[in-house]
C-alpha positions as CSV (number, residue, x, y, z in Angstrom):
1,M,-0.1,0.1,0.2
2,V,1.4,3.4,-0.8
3,M,0.4,6.3,1.2
4,I,-0.4,9.8,-0.2
5,N,2.6,11.7,1.0
6,E,5.0,8.9,-0.6
7,I,3.8,9.8,-3.7
8,F,4.4,13.3,-3.2
9,D,8.0,12.7,-1.9
10,K,7.5,13.6,1.4
11,K,8.4,11.6,4.6
12,A,6.4,8.8,6.1
13,V,5.2,9.4,9.4
14,E,7.1,6.4,10.5
15,D,10.3,8.2,9.1
16,L,9.4,11.4,11.3
17,K,11.7,12.3,14.3
18,I,10.3,14.1,17.2
19,G,10.4,17.8,16.6
20,D,9.6,17.3,12.9
21,E,6.9,19.0,11.0
22,L,4.0,16.6,10.5
23,P,3.2,16.3,6.6
24,Y,-0.4,17.2,7.1
25,D,-3.1,19.3,8.0
26,V,-2.9,18.4,12.1
27,I,-5.9,20.4,12.8
28,E,-8.2,18.4,10.2
29,D,-6.5,15.1,11.4
30,I,-7.6,15.8,15.0
31,I,-11.0,17.0,13.6
32,A,-11.5,13.8,12.3
33,Y,-10.2,11.9,15.0
34,M,-12.3,13.9,17.7
35,R,-15.5,13.1,15.1
36,N,-14.7,9.7,14.0
37,D,-13.1,7.9,17.1
38,N,-16.2,6.3,18.8
39,K,-14.8,6.0,22.3
40,F,-13.1,9.3,22.0
41,Y,-16.6,10.9,20.6
42,R,-18.5,9.5,23.2
43,Q,-16.8,10.2,26.1
44,N,-15.2,13.9,25.1
45,T,-16.9,15.2,22.1
46,Y,-20.6,14.8,22.5
47,P,-20.4,16.0,26.2
48,A,-18.5,19.1,24.9
49,M,-20.7,19.7,22.0
50,C,-24.0,19.1,24.4
51,D,-22.2,21.8,27.0
52,V,-22.0,24.2,23.9
53,Q,-25.4,23.9,22.6
54,E,-26.8,24.1,26.5
55,K,-24.7,27.4,27.2
56,V,-25.9,29.0,23.7
57,Q,-29.6,28.0,24.0
58,N,-29.8,29.3,27.8
59,G,-28.4,32.6,26.2
60,G,-25.2,32.4,28.2
61,K,-21.6,33.1,26.7
62,F,-19.3,30.4,25.2
63,S,-15.8,30.7,24.8
64,K,-13.8,28.4,22.4
65,K,-11.2,28.2,24.8
66,S,-13.4,26.0,26.9
67,L,-13.1,23.4,24.3
68,F,-9.2,23.4,25.1
69,P,-9.1,20.9,27.5
70,M,-11.2,18.2,25.1
71,I,-8.8,19.2,22.2
72,E,-5.4,18.6,24.6
73,K,-7.4,15.3,25.4
74,A,-7.4,14.1,21.6
75,C,-4.0,15.5,21.0
76,E,-2.8,13.2,23.3
77,S,-5.4,10.2,22.4
78,Y,-4.3,10.8,18.7
79,C,-0.7,10.4,19.5
80,A,-0.7,7.3,21.6
81,E,-3.1,5.4,19.2
82,Y,-1.4,6.4,16.1
83,N,2.0,6.4,17.3
84,I,2.7,9.9,16.1
85,P,6.4,11.1,17.0
86,K,5.8,14.3,18.6
87,R,4.7,14.9,22.2
88,H,1.1,15.9,22.4
89,N,1.5,19.1,24.2
90,E,3.7,20.1,21.4
91,L,1.2,19.0,18.6
92,M,-0.7,22.3,18.6
93,S,-0.2,25.8,19.6
94,D,-2.9,27.9,21.0
95,A,-3.5,29.6,17.9
96,D,-4.0,25.9,16.4
97,K,-6.4,25.0,19.2
98,M,-8.4,28.2,18.8
99,E,-8.8,27.4,14.9
100,C,-9.4,23.8,15.7
101,A,-12.2,24.7,18.0
102,S,-13.6,27.0,15.4
103,R,-13.3,24.4,12.7
104,L,-15.0,21.8,14.8
105,L,-17.7,23.8,15.9
106,N,-18.5,25.1,12.1
107,A,-18.5,21.2,11.4
108,E,-20.9,20.6,14.1
109,K,-23.1,23.9,12.9
110,E,-25.9,21.7,11.3
111,A,-26.4,19.3,14.3
112,F,-26.6,22.3,16.6
113,R,-29.2,24.0,14.1
114,N,-31.1,20.4,14.7
115,K,-30.7,20.5,18.2
116,E,-29.1,16.7,18.1
117,Y,-27.1,17.9,20.8
């Protein structure tokens, strides 16, 4: 099997060392992990999205920074599960986490409208 990054002459993830730049969009991959990993979704993503829905429905303010602990857990689980050669706390900067929260909320916009949480 050929990995897509091998086609474009980029290093395979297995060839990377700690500290190397990952050859893909980490934010998009973490979002996919948070939404598609059944265990992580049930234990972390779904409850966090329920909290967002509840705060917004009750007219309260919601800060994207409140999703940072979930995103940090996702980074830790993601690195462990896929043997990513990077420390989980160095996978994303705070700006990346904010972008991740924005993209995740945007991806869940339809579910919020349908009151699925």
